[in-house]
TIPAGU-670975 format. One record per residue: residue number from 1; residue in one letter; x, y, z of N, C-alpha, C, O, CB in turn. Coordinates in steps of 0.2 Angstrom, whole numbers, plus 2048, in hexadecimal, padded with zeros to 3 digits. Glycine has a CB too. Example, Ala and Ser with C-alpha at 12.3 -4.5 7.8 and 13.67 -1.06 7.14 Angstrom:
TIPAGU-670975
{pos:1	code:a	npx:842	npy:7E4	npz:827	capx:83E	capy:7EA	capz:827	cpx:842	cpy:7F0	cpz:827	opx:847	opy:7EF	opz:82A	cbpx:839	cbpy:7EA	cbpz:82D}
{pos:2	code:s	npx:840	npy:7F5	npz:823	capx:844	capy:7FB	capz:824	cpx:840	cpy:800	cpz:827	opx:843	opy:806	opz:828	cbpx:846	cbpy:7FD	cbpz:81D}
This chain:
TIPAGU-670975
{pos:1	code:x	npx:2C0	npy:917	npz:588	capx:2B9	capy:91A	capz:586	cpx:2B9	cpy:91A	cpz:57E	opx:2B3	opy:919	opz:57C	cbpx:2B9	cbpy:922	cbpz:589}
{pos:2	code:x	npx:2BE	npy:91C	npz:57B	capx:2BE	capy:91C	capz:574	cpx:2BC	cpy:915	cpz:571	opx:2B9	opy:914	opz:56C	cbpx:2C4	cbpy:91E	cbpz:571}
{pos:3	code:x	npx:2BF	npy:910	npz:574	capx:2BE	capy:909	capz:572	cpx:2B6	cpy:907	cpz:572	opx:2B4	opy:903	opz:56E	cbpx:2C2	cbpy:904	cbpz:576}
{pos:4	code:x	npx:2B3	npy:90A	npz:577	capx:2AC	capy:909	capz:578	cpx:2A8	cpy:90C	cpz:572	opx:2A4	opy:908	opz:56F	cbpx:2A9	cbpy:90C	cbpz:57F}
{pos:5	code:x	npx:2AA	npy:912	npz:570	capx:2A6	capy:915	capz:56B	cpx:2A8	cpy:912	cpz:564	opx:2A3	opy:911	opz:560	cbpx:2A9	cbpy:91C	cbpz:56A}
{pos:6	code:x	npx:2AE	npy:90F	npz:563	capx:2AF	capy:90C	capz:55D	cpx:2AB	cpy:905	cpz:55C	opx:2A8	opy:904	opz:557	cbpx:2B7	cbpy:90A	cbpz:55C}
{pos:7	code:x	npx:2AB	npy:902	npz:562	capx:2A7	capy:8FB	capz:561	cpx:29F	cpy:8FD	cpz:561	opx:29C	opy:8F9	opz:55D	cbpx:2A8	cbpy:8F7	cbpz:568}
{pos:8	code:x	npx:29D	npy:902	npz:564	capx:296	capy:904	capz:563	cpx:294	cpy:906	cpz:55C	opx:28F	opy:904	opz:559	cbpx:294	cbpy:90A	cbpz:567}
{pos:9	code:x	npx:299	npy:90A	npz:558	capx:297	capy:90C	capz:551	cpx:298	cpy:906	cpz:54D	opx:294	opy:905	opz:548	cbpx:29C	cbpy:911	cbpz:54F}
{pos:10	code:x	npx:29C	npy:901	npz:54E	capx:29D	capy:8FB	capz:54A	cpx:297	cpy:8F7	cpz:54B	opx:295	opy:8F4	opz:546	cbpx:2A3	cbpy:8F7	cbpz:54D}
{pos:11	code:x	npx:294	npy:8F6	npz:551	capx:28F	capy:8F2	capz:552	cpx:288	cpy:8F5	cpz:54F	opx:284	opy:8F1	opz:54D	cbpx:28E	cbpy:8F0	cbpz:559}
{pos:12	code:x	npx:287	npy:8FB	npz:550	capx:281	capy:8FF	capz:54F	cpx:281	cpy:902	cpz:548	opx:27C	opy:903	opz:545	cbpx:27F	cbpy:904	cbpz:554}
{pos:13	code:x	npx:287	npy:904	npz:545	capx:288	capy:907	capz:53F	cpx:285	cpy:903	cpz:539	opx:282	opy:905	opz:535	cbpx:28F	cbpy:909	cbpz:53D}
{pos:14	code:x	npx:287	npy:8FC	npz:539	capx:285	capy:8F8	capz:533	cpx:27D	cpy:8F7	cpz:533	opx:27A	opy:8F8	opz:52E	cbpx:288	cbpy:8F1	cbpz:534}
{pos:15	code:x	npx:27A	npy:8F6	npz:538	capx:272	capy:8F5	capz:538	cpx:26F	cpy:8FC	cpz:536	opx:26A	opy:8FC	opz:532	cbpx:26F	cbpy:8F3	cbpz:53F}
{pos:16	code:x	npx:272	npy:902	npz:538	capx:26F	capy:908	capz:536	cpx:270	cpy:909	cpz:52F	opx:26B	opy:90B	opz:52B	cbpx:273	cbpy:90E	cbpz:53A}
{pos:17	code:x	npx:276	npy:907	npz:52C	capx:277	capy:908	capz:525	cpx:272	cpy:904	cpz:521	opx:270	opy:906	opz:51C	cbpx:27E	cbpy:906	cbpz:523}
{pos:18	code:x	npx:271	npy:8FE	npz:523	capx:26D	capy:8F9	capz:51F	cpx:266	cpy:8FC	cpz:520	opx:262	opy:8FB	opz:51B	cbpx:26D	cbpy:8F2	cbpz:522}
{pos:19	code:x	npx:264	npy:8FE	npz:525	capx:25D	capy:901	capz:526	cpx:25C	cpy:907	cpz:521	opx:257	opy:907	opz:51E	cbpx:25C	cbpy:904	cbpz:52D}
{pos:20	code:x	npx:261	npy:90C	npz:521	capx:260	capy:911	capz:51C	cpx:260	cpy:90F	cpz:515	opx:25C	opy:912	opz:511	cbpx:266	cbpy:916	cbpz:51D}
{pos:21	code:x	npx:264	npy:90A	npz:513	capx:264	capy:907	capz:50D	cpx:25D	cpy:904	cpz:50B	opx:25A	opy:906	opz:505	cbpx:269	cbpy:902	cbpz:50C}
{pos:22	code:x	npx:25A	npy:900	npz:50F	capx:253	capy:8FD	capz:50E	cpx:24E	cpy:903	cpz:50E	opx:249	opy:902	opz:50A	cbpx:252	cbpy:8F8	cbpz:513}
{pos:23	code:x	npx:24E	npy:908	npz:512	capx:249	capy:90D	capz:512	cpx:24A	cpy:911	cpz:50B	opx:244	opy:913	opz:509	cbpx:24A	cbpy:912	cbpz:518}
{pos:24	code:x	npx:250	npy:912	npz:509	capx:250	capy:915	capz:502	cpx:24D	cpy:911	cpz:4FD	opx:24A	opy:914	opz:4F8	cbpx:258	cbpy:917	cbpz:501}
{pos:25	code:x	npx:24E	npy:90B	npz:4FD	capx:24B	capy:906	capz:4F8	cpx:244	cpy:906	cpz:4F8	opx:240	opy:906	opz:4F3	cbpx:24E	cbpy:8FF	cbpz:4F8}
{pos:26	code:x	npx:241	npy:906	npz:4FE	capx:23A	capy:905	capz:4FF	cpx:237	cpy:90C	cpz:4FD	opx:231	opy:90C	opz:4FB	cbpx:238	cbpy:904	cbpz:506}
{pos:27	code:x	npx:23A	npy:912	npz:4FE	capx:237	capy:918	capz:4FD	cpx:235	cpy:918	cpz:4F5	opx:230	opy:91B	opz:4F3	cbpx:23C	cbpy:91E	cbpz:4FE}
{pos:28	code:x	npx:23A	npy:916	npz:4F1	capx:238	capy:916	capz:4EA	cpx:232	cpy:912	cpz:4E8	opx:22E	opy:914	opz:4E4	cbpx:23E	cbpy:914	cbpz:4E6}
{pos:29	code:x	npx:232	npy:90C	npz:4EB	capx:22C	capy:908	capz:4EA	cpx:225	cpy:90B	cpz:4EC	opx:220	opy:90A	opz:4E9	cbpx:22D	cbpy:901	cbpz:4EC}
{pos:30	code:x	npx:226	npy:90E	npz:4F2	capx:220	capy:911	capz:4F5	cpx:21D	cpy:917	cpz:4F1	opx:217	opy:918	opz:4F0	cbpx:221	cbpy:914	cbpz:4FC}
{pos:31	code:x	npx:222	npy:91B	npz:4EE	capx:220	capy:920	capz:4E9	cpx:21C	cpy:91D	cpz:4E3	opx:217	opy:920	opz:4E1	cbpx:226	cbpy:924	cbpz:4E7}
{pos:32	code:x	npx:21F	npy:918	npz:4E0	capx:21B	capy:914	capz:4DB	cpx:214	cpy:912	cpz:4DD	opx:20F	opy:913	opz:4D9	cbpx:21F	cbpy:90F	cbpz:4D8}
{pos:33	code:x	npx:214	npy:90F	npz:4E3	capx:20D	capy:90D	capz:4E5	cpx:209	cpy:913	cpz:4E6	opx:203	opy:912	opz:4E4	cbpx:20E	cbpy:909	cbpz:4EC}
{pos:34	code:x	npx:20B	npy:918	npz:4E9	capx:207	capy:91E	capz:4EA	cpx:204	cpy:921	cpz:4E3	opx:1FE	opy:922	opz:4E3	cbpx:20A	cbpy:923	cbpz:4EE}
{pos:35	code:x	npx:209	npy:921	npz:4DE	capx:206	capy:923	capz:4D8	cpx:201	cpy:91F	cpz:4D5	opx:1FD	opy:921	opz:4D1	cbpx:20D	cbpy:924	cbpz:4D3}
{pos:36	code:x	npx:202	npy:918	npz:4D6	capx:1FD	capy:913	capz:4D3	cpx:1F6	cpy:914	cpz:4D6	opx:1F1	opy:914	opz:4D3	cbpx:200	cbpy:90C	cbpz:4D4}
{pos:37	code:x	npx:1F6	npy:915	npz:4DD	capx:1F0	capy:916	capz:4E0	cpx:1ED	cpy:91D	cpz:4DE	opx:1E6	opy:91D	opz:4DD	cbpx:1F1	cbpy:917	cbpz:4E8}
{pos:38	code:x	npx:1F0	npy:922	npz:4DD	capx:1ED	capy:928	capz:4DA	cpx:1EB	cpy:927	cpz:4D3	opx:1E6	opy:92B	opz:4D1	cbpx:1F3	cbpy:92E	cbpz:4DB}
{pos:39	code:x	npx:1ED	npy:923	npz:4CF	capx:1EB	capy:922	capz:4C9	cpx:1E5	cpy:91D	cpz:4C8	opx:1E2	opy:91D	opz:4C3	cbpx:1F1	cbpy:91F	cbpz:4C4}
{pos:40	code:x	npx:1E3	npy:91A	npz:4CD	capx:1DD	capy:915	capz:4CD	cpx:1D7	cpy:919	cpz:4CB	opx:1D3	opy:916	opz:4C7	cbpx:1DC	cbpy:912	cbpz:4D4}
{pos:41	code:x	npx:1D5	npy:91F	npz:4CE	capx:1CF	capy:922	capz:4CC	cpx:1CE	cpy:924	cpz:4C5	opx:1C9	opy:923	opz:4C2	cbpx:1CD	cbpy:928	cbpz:4D1}
{pos:42	code:x	npx:1D4	npy:926	npz:4C2	capx:1D4	capy:928	capz:4BB	cpx:1D3	cpy:921	cpz:4B7	opx:1CF	opy:922	opz:4B2	cbpx:1DB	cbpy:92B	cbpz:4B9}
{pos:43	code:x	npx:1D5	npy:91C	npz:4B9	capx:1D5	capy:916	capz:4B5	cpx:1CD	cpy:913	cpz:4B5	opx:1CB	opy:910	opz:4B1	cbpx:1DA	cbpy:910	cbpz:4B7}
{pos:44	code:x	npx:1CA	npy:914	npz:4BB	capx:1C4	capy:912	capz:4BC	cpx:1BE	cpy:916	cpz:4B9	opx:1B9	opy:913	opz:4B7	cbpx:1C2	cbpy:911	cbpz:4C4}
{pos:45	code:x	npx:1C0	npy:91C	npz:4B8	capx:1BB	capy:921	capz:4B4	cpx:1BB	cpy:920	cpz:4AD	opx:1B7	opy:923	opz:4A9	cbpx:1BD	cbpy:928	cbpz:4B6}
{pos:46	code:x	npx:1C0	npy:91C	npz:4AA	capx:1C0	capy:91C	capz:4A3	cpx:1BB	cpy:917	cpz:4A0	opx:1BA	opy:916	opz:49A	cbpx:1C7	cbpy:919	cbpz:4A1}
């Protein structure tokens, strides 16, 4: 039973870690994009 869990974590753990890493990177870029979108009306009114 324990061997099953170890193989499960080994197989699934890496994709989960990569997914969290990519989501963390994308979050920062999305925040920049949102700030840019909010700044558009100010730039158009000048």
